[in-house]
N, C-alpha and C positions, 0 to 999 in steps of 0.2 A: 504494500500500500504506500503510495506516495504521500509525502507530508508537506506541510507548509513551512518553508524555510525562509527566514529573514524577510518576512512580509511579502514574499513572492508566491503567486498562486500556482499550485501544481495539482492536477486532477488525479483522483484515484484511478488506478490502472483498469482499463476495460478488458473484459474477457475476450479472447480471440474466438472467432466463429467456429474453429475446429477444436477448441479446447475440450478435453475430457472432463466430465462432471466429477467434482470432488464432493463426496457424500458427507464429509466432515465439515464442510463450509456451507454458508448460506449465500444466496444471490439476490441482489436487488437490480431492478431494471426499469427502464422508461425511456422517454425521448426528451432530450435536453438540448434545445436548438436556439441559436441566436443569429439574428440577421441585422443588417443595417437599418436604422430608422429611415423612413422615407426622405429622400433628398435627391438633388440633381446628380449626385455622385454615385448613387446606387450603393453597392456593397462597399465601395471605397469610403463611404461616409462613416464606416466603423473602423476603428484602429485594428491592426492585424491581431493584436492580443487582447483587445478590449472585450470583456465578457462579464458574465455574472456566474456565481457559484452557489450551490446548496451544500451545506456541511451537515452530515449525519454524525451525531455524537453518540457514543455507546457507553454503557456502564462498565465495560472492561477497560476503559481508558483510551480506547482507540477512536479516531474520527476519520471520516471518509469525505473529503471534499469532491464534489461533482461539478466540474466546470462545464459550461455550455460551449458547443462547437457549432459551426455552420452546417455540418452534415445533418440532414434530416433522417437520421437512422436511429433505431432502437439500440441502446447500449445496455450491457449487463456488467455488473461489478461484483466480484467475489468478496465477501466479508466474513469475519469470524462470528459464529453464533453469539448473540448478545441481545440485551434490551437496548434499543436505540431510539432516538428522537431527533427531529430537525433542530439543529443547534443555532445556526445563523445563516444569513444571506450575505454574500460577498459581492462587492462591485470592484472590478479589476480594470485598471487603466491600460492604455495602449502599450505601455512597457511591460505589462505583466505583473505589476505591483498591486496588491490589495490596498485600495485607498479608502474603502468604507466597509464597515461591518454593521449589519442591521439585524435586529431581533425579528424573527419571522412573525407573521400574523398568528395570533393566539390559537386560532382554529387549526393551524398547520402543525402545531406542536403537541404530539401525543407519543407516549412511551410504548413501543411495540416490541414483541419478541420475534427475532428472526432465527428460526430453527435450522439446524443442520439438515442438508439434503432437501431444502425447499427454496423456492424462488418467490420474490415479492415485488409486485408492481408499485412503484412510487408515484407514477403519474406521467403525463405528457406536459412539458413546460416549454413555452416559447417566450423568447426575450428579444427585444430590439435595443440597439445602442447607437449612439452617434458621437462623432468626434469632430469638432470644428477648430480650425486654426485661423486666426485673424491677425494678419500681419499689419503692424502699425509702423509709424515712422521711427519710434524709439523702442516700442515694446511689442512683442508678439503674444497674443492671448490664446490660451487653449481652454476649451470647454468640452465636457463630456456629459452625456445623459444616458440613463438606462431605464428600461421598463420591463417588467416580468409578469407573466400571467399563466396560470394553469389552464389547460384545456380539458373540458369535462367529457366523460363517457367515451374514452379512448381505450379502455381496458381490453376489449375484445380484439380490435385490429392490431394494437401494439403487441398483445400476447401472441397473436397469429404470426406476426413478423418475427418475434423472438424465436418461435419454434421453427420457422423457415430458415433463418440465418444461422442460428446457433445449434447445429446438428447434435453437438455433444450434450445439450441441455433438454433434448426433446422429451426425456422421461422424467424431468423435474416437475414435481407438483407445484403449481403456480397459484398465487393468492393475490387478491386485490387489496393492497395495503397502501392506498394512495395517501400522500401527505396532505394535500388540500382536500377538504370535504367536498362531496357533490354539491353542486349548486341547487338551491330549492327550485321547484318547478315554477315557471313564469306565472305571475298572477293574472287572473282574468280581468281584474278591475282597472284596466287602462283604457282610455278613450280610443275608440276606433278611428281610422284615418278620415272617414267622412262624417264623423259624429260632431255635433256642436261642442265647443270648448266647455270644459268643466269649470265654469265661473262660479264664484260663491253663490250667486243667485240661483244658478241651475242646480248646484249641489243642495241648497236649501229646499228647492222644489222637489227634487228626487227624494230627499230625506223625509218629506211629508208622506210619500208613498211607501218608502222602505219601512218607516215606523221604527227605526232603530237609531238611538242617539247616545253618545258617550261624552263624558266630560274630560277625558284625558286620552292622549294617543295610546298609552299602554293598555288601557281598558278596551279600546277599539281594536287594537291589533290582536289581543288575546281572543276576541270574539270574531275576528275577520281574517282568518288565515289564508283565504283564497281570493281576497279582493283587496281594494285599496281603501284606507281610511282617509277621508277628505274633510277638510275643515269648512265650517260655515257658521253663520250667526243665527242661533235659534232664538225662540221667544225669551229664554232665560239667560241668554248670553252666548259666548263662544262654545261651540260643540263640534263633534265629529260624527260622521255616519259612515257605514260600510257600504260601498258600492261594488257590486260584482257584475262584470260583463259576462255574457254567455252566448253560446250558439244554440244549445238545447237546454232543457230543464235539468239534465244530468250535471250541468256545470254549477247548479245552484244548491244551496243548503236545504235540508229538510224544512218543509213549510213554505218554501219559495219556489217560484217557477220562472222560466224565461219569458219575458214580455216581447211579443212579436206582432205588433199591430200592422207592420208593413210587409213582412216576409213570413207569413204564417206557414207552419210546418206541423208534422205529426207529433213533435216533442217540444212545442212551445205554444203559448196561448196569448190571446189578447187580454191583458189585465188592465192597463191604463195608458192614457196618453194625454199630453197637455198641448195647448195651442202652440204651434211652431216647434214642438219637441215631442216626437212620438215615444221617446225613451226606448227606442228599439234595442234589443239585445241586452237588457238590464234585468237582473234578478229582482223580482218584486214578490210580495206575499201572494200566494196562490189564492184564487177565489174568483167570483164573478167579476166581470168588467167594471171598472170604476168610472163614474161619470167624469168626463173631461173637465178640467178647470181652466 
């Protein structure tokens, strides 16, 4: 395992595609790719050695820095069995020196056991970086930027690539042990492209139909996991209501149905509409149509 020496970034050694499996070791794998940030210079906008790194720290005292490369390939790294967690993020300058160390997001830090004879998917991560040089009359300015983002739901294709490329690891039991948690499913409660804007006045009007009002964002979010909590001014002062957009009534909570006065279908119904606002595709309390207001 390569180490960090004198502030220079050196990545943990990657398993060779033809390497024979070592049943006494554990393996971690994923995709760790860096490109140049969008610029007129393309890939030249990133310094040759400018990159980012993830450092896996283990309870046996070992750490495994994983630097990002431009190759868009799955990489596998052999480690000693231990309990490990993501320890830090590194930002590496064009000269290969670590110039910044950051604490990872809290949700990315969890202690996991990596057992001998098993492989673990850490995730697919993509980063961009840029390096600018500004020549002045007396002074030359250098500036560098980085950005890092995990890609969700890549376990199946990345695992399939691992089995294709690393023939020596084909019998390895593989597990989804991604560092970054899965993103929550997208909420339904966002305004559609052709829908009127969610102004405070419109929110207040819809709240009269939804018949749900909350005095704090926390209370609203607890009751509204699949929609958006939007603020308005109610008769008793500032309030929030839960607005859930829908295509069918299956998108709505129990007791609610999808309001479809314009595009009626087998799984939505006409519940209510207001002048100039049909409230199409919004979950409202199920029941007979309400008189327009």
